[in-house]
N, C-alpha and C positions, 0 to 999 in steps of 0.2 A: 773798440767794440766789434765782435763778430755777429753777424746775425743768422741764427740756427733756423733752419726749416723744420718744420715739425714732422714733415712727413720723411724726410731724410734721417732723422734723428730715429723715427719709430722703423724704418729700415734696418738702421744700424744696431738697434737694440735687439730685433728679432735675429739678425744674424750672429750677434755675439751669443745669444741663448742658444741658437742652434748649432754652433760652435763649440760651445762648454758642454752642451749635451753629449757631443761626441770626442771629449776631451782633446778638442781642436784638430784632431786627426783628420788632413785634408782628404784623403781617400775614403775613410767613413762617411764624411760628410757628403762626398760625391756620389758615393752608393745610395745614400738616404734619398739625394734629390732624384737620382735615375730612377729608383723604385717607386719614388712618390711620381714620376712623370709617368710611368708606365700603368701606374694604378688609376690616373685620371681619366675622365672621359673627354677633357677637352682637348681639341686638336693642337697639334703642334705644329712648327714648320715642316719636319719630316712628314707630316699626315698628309699635308696638301700637296697635290700633283703640281708638277712644274706649268707654268704658262706654256704654249706654244711659242716657238720665236716666230717673229713675223719680220719680213725685209720690207724696208722702206724702198718706196717707189718714187720715181721723182717725175715729175711731169713736165 
């Protein structure tokens, strides 16, 4: 018997519905998510400036 995680199952269901919406065309799915990312107000990793590098000092 295999235990099923309800969150994983939900994510897989959403992924399958999205893929079916675009006829399982990987490039179309990628364009959809890129456009969706550009429309969002949420910060992404590319929006956050990198932290300055610090050098470790030995005492």
